[in-house]
C-alpha positions as CSV (number, residue, x, y, z in Angstrom):
1,M,64.3,-158.3,-20.2
2,A,62.4,-156.9,-23.1
3,T,63.9,-156.8,-26.6
4,Y,65.0,-153.4,-27.9
5,D,65.5,-152.3,-31.4
6,H,67.6,-149.1,-30.6
7,F,70.2,-148.4,-28.0
8,Y,68.5,-145.2,-27.0
9,D,65.5,-147.3,-25.9
10,L,67.5,-149.3,-23.3
11,P,66.6,-148.3,-19.7
12,V,70.3,-148.4,-18.9
13,Y,71.1,-146.0,-21.7
14,K,68.3,-143.6,-20.5
15,A,69.7,-143.7,-16.9
16,C,73.2,-143.0,-18.1
17,R,72.1,-140.3,-20.5
18,S,70.3,-138.5,-17.6
19,F,73.5,-138.8,-15.6
20,R,75.6,-137.4,-18.5
21,K,73.2,-134.5,-18.9
22,R,73.4,-133.8,-15.1
23,I,77.1,-133.8,-15.2
24,S,77.3,-131.5,-18.2
25,D,75.0,-129.0,-16.4
26,V,77.0,-129.0,-13.2
27,V,80.3,-128.7,-15.0
28,R,79.0,-125.8,-17.1
29,Q,77.6,-124.0,-14.1
30,K,80.2,-124.7,-11.4
31,F,83.6,-125.3,-12.8
32,P,85.9,-122.2,-13.2
33,G,87.3,-121.1,-16.5
34,N,90.9,-122.1,-15.6
35,E,89.6,-125.8,-15.6
36,E,88.4,-125.6,-19.3
37,Y,91.2,-127.8,-20.7
38,R,91.8,-129.8,-17.5
39,L,89.2,-131.3,-15.2
40,K,86.3,-129.8,-17.1
41,A,87.4,-131.5,-20.4
42,Q,88.2,-134.8,-18.6
43,V,84.8,-135.1,-16.8
44,L,82.9,-134.2,-19.9
45,N,84.8,-136.7,-22.0
46,S,84.4,-139.5,-19.5
47,S,80.7,-138.9,-18.9
48,R,80.1,-138.9,-22.7
49,S,82.1,-142.1,-23.0
50,V,79.5,-143.9,-20.9
51,T,76.6,-143.5,-23.3
52,A,78.9,-143.8,-26.4
53,N,80.2,-147.2,-25.3
54,L,76.6,-148.4,-24.6
55,A,75.6,-147.3,-28.1
56,E,78.6,-148.8,-29.7
57,G,78.3,-152.2,-27.8
58,F,74.6,-152.4,-28.8
59,G,75.6,-151.9,-32.5
60,R,78.1,-154.8,-32.4
61,F,75.2,-157.5,-32.4
62,H,77.4,-160.0,-30.5
63,H,77.0,-160.6,-26.8
64,Q,80.7,-160.7,-25.9
65,E,81.5,-157.5,-27.7
66,N,78.6,-155.8,-26.1
67,I,79.6,-156.9,-22.7
68,Q,83.1,-155.5,-23.3
69,F,81.7,-152.2,-24.3
70,C,79.4,-152.2,-21.3
71,R,82.6,-152.8,-19.1
72,Q,84.2,-149.8,-20.8
73,A,81.1,-147.8,-20.0
74,R,81.3,-148.9,-16.4
75,G,84.9,-147.7,-16.2
76,S,84.0,-144.3,-17.7
77,L,81.2,-144.1,-15.3
78,T,83.4,-144.6,-12.3
79,E,86.0,-142.3,-13.8
80,T,83.4,-139.6,-14.0
81,M,82.4,-140.1,-10.4
82,D,86.1,-139.7,-9.4
83,H,86.3,-136.5,-11.3
84,M,83.3,-135.2,-9.4
85,I,84.9,-136.2,-6.1
86,I,88.0,-134.0,-7.3
87,A,85.6,-131.2,-8.1
88,F,84.2,-131.4,-4.5
89,D,87.6,-131.6,-3.0
90,D,88.8,-128.5,-5.1
91,G,85.7,-126.6,-3.9
92,Y,83.8,-126.4,-7.2
93,I,80.7,-128.3,-6.1
94,S,78.9,-128.6,-2.8
95,D,78.4,-131.7,-0.7
96,E,74.8,-131.7,-1.6
97,I,75.6,-131.8,-5.4
98,L,78.1,-134.5,-4.9
99,K,75.6,-136.6,-2.9
100,E,73.0,-136.2,-5.7
101,I,75.5,-137.2,-8.4
102,N,76.6,-140.1,-6.3
103,T,73.0,-141.3,-6.1
104,E,72.7,-141.1,-9.8
105,Y,76.0,-142.8,-10.3
106,K,74.9,-145.8,-8.1
107,T,71.7,-146.1,-10.1
108,C,73.7,-146.2,-13.4
109,L,76.2,-148.6,-12.0
110,K,73.4,-150.9,-10.8
111,D,71.7,-150.8,-14.2
112,L,75.0,-151.4,-16.0
113,N,75.7,-154.4,-13.9
114,S,72.2,-155.8,-14.4
115,Y,72.6,-155.3,-18.2
116,I,75.9,-157.0,-18.2
117,K,74.5,-159.9,-16.3
118,Y,71.6,-160.1,-18.8
119,L,74.1,-160.2,-21.7
120,K,76.1,-162.9,-20.1
121,T,72.9,-165.1,-19.6
122,A,71.8,-164.3,-23.2
123,K,75.3,-165.3,-24.4
124,A,75.2,-168.6,-22.5
125,S,71.7,-169.3,-23.8
126,A,72.8,-168.7,-27.4
127,T,75.7,-171.1,-27.1
128,Q,73.5,-174.0,-25.9
């Protein structure tokens, strides 16, 4: 894996940022006003937490701390997907939109898992 000087250059960050932007667009366009302080707020918060945790972990400069923040990001990513399933179940988004979001979710999840694996390998190499 290449070395990156800034968190926003990481491919995993770019993928998760795209996911976050997609979620924000869908929420703003499709969710009703009565969800402003309920589901809408929760899904926006969890999607923003994904990239925020990646950035914070990158800034820690220690593999184990970075791994922990990546795990938090992964949890927030999965929480966001659950919120979007709820939005589908409640009739706010279509099956087509849910499938598109699920595809992006799976890409982000794969990228996060790969990044975590890389960090674990880098940590092991640093301790030898």
